[in-house]
N, C-alpha and C positions, 0 to 999 in steps of 0.2 A: 442460483446454481452457477451462472456464468462466472461469478466472482471466485469460485474455487479454482478455475482454470485460467484466470486472467493473465498471469505471467506467461504461461505456455502459449496461449492463443493470441495474445495481443500482437497487432501488426508491427509494432515497434519493439517486440520481444521484451516486454516487461510492463508492469503497472507503474503509475506515477510514484507509488511508494518505493518500489524496487529501484527505479531510476534515480530517485532522490538519494537512496542509500548508496548507489554507485557514485553519484556526484560527491556525497559527503566524504566518502573514503578515498576519493581520487583527486579532489580539487585542492587548491591552495589551503593549507591548514589555517592560516590567519583569516582568510575570507570565510571559511566555514565557521570558525569560532565567533567571528563578528556577527554572522547571520543567526547563529544559534542563540547568542546572547541577546540579540534584538528580539528574537521570537520569544524567549523566556521572559524578557522584560514586558513585552506586550501581553503575554498570557497572565503574568503576575498582576499587571494593571487591570486587566479585565476581571480577574477573580476578585481583586480588592473592590472594584466598582460594583460587582454583583453583591458582595457582602454588604457594602454600604447601602445599596438599593433595597436589599432584603431587610436590613435593620430599619430603614426609613418606612418601607411599605408595610412590613409585617410585624415590626417590633421585635424581631429576633436578631441574633448576631450571625446568622448564616451557618449555624451548627449542622443543619441538615443539608447543606449545599452539596456535598459529595453524593448523598443519596438522591437528591433532586437531579443532579447532573447525570448520574447513571440511569435514572428513570427516563430522563429526556432522551438519552442515547437509545435506549431500548424502544421507546415509543416512536422515534423518528430515525430509525436505522438508515434508511435509504438516503434521506436528506443529509444526515451526518456523514455518511460515506462519500457522497458527492462533494460536500464542502471540504472534507479532508483531502480528497484528490486535488481540489483546487489549491489548497494550502501547500501540498507537496510540490505541485507544479510552480507555484509562486516562489517558494523558497529555492527550488532548483534554478529557476530563472534568475533570481537575485544573485545566487552564487556564481552561476555561469557567466553572467554579464560582467562580473567583477574579475573574472579569471581569464579574460581574453587578452 
């Protein structure tokens, strides 16, 4: 329930997600591009590693990976949300530290 009003009630006037969006749209464009490219490369590598692990472990090629990911998100909503907030803060920190 609290998540619905997080932006309005947060002591810092915004959630980590909304604050990251502010930073993305207002920080140096080159720094933002660099951090987004780094994030996408990391996500791509993790997805490729997952597909390889699935192939080694289960003998498949990860065709059901999207379904498995969505199922994991639904089953672990609170943990995924908490981890997502940490990622928002981490990316925001990386961008801001290069923008000083």
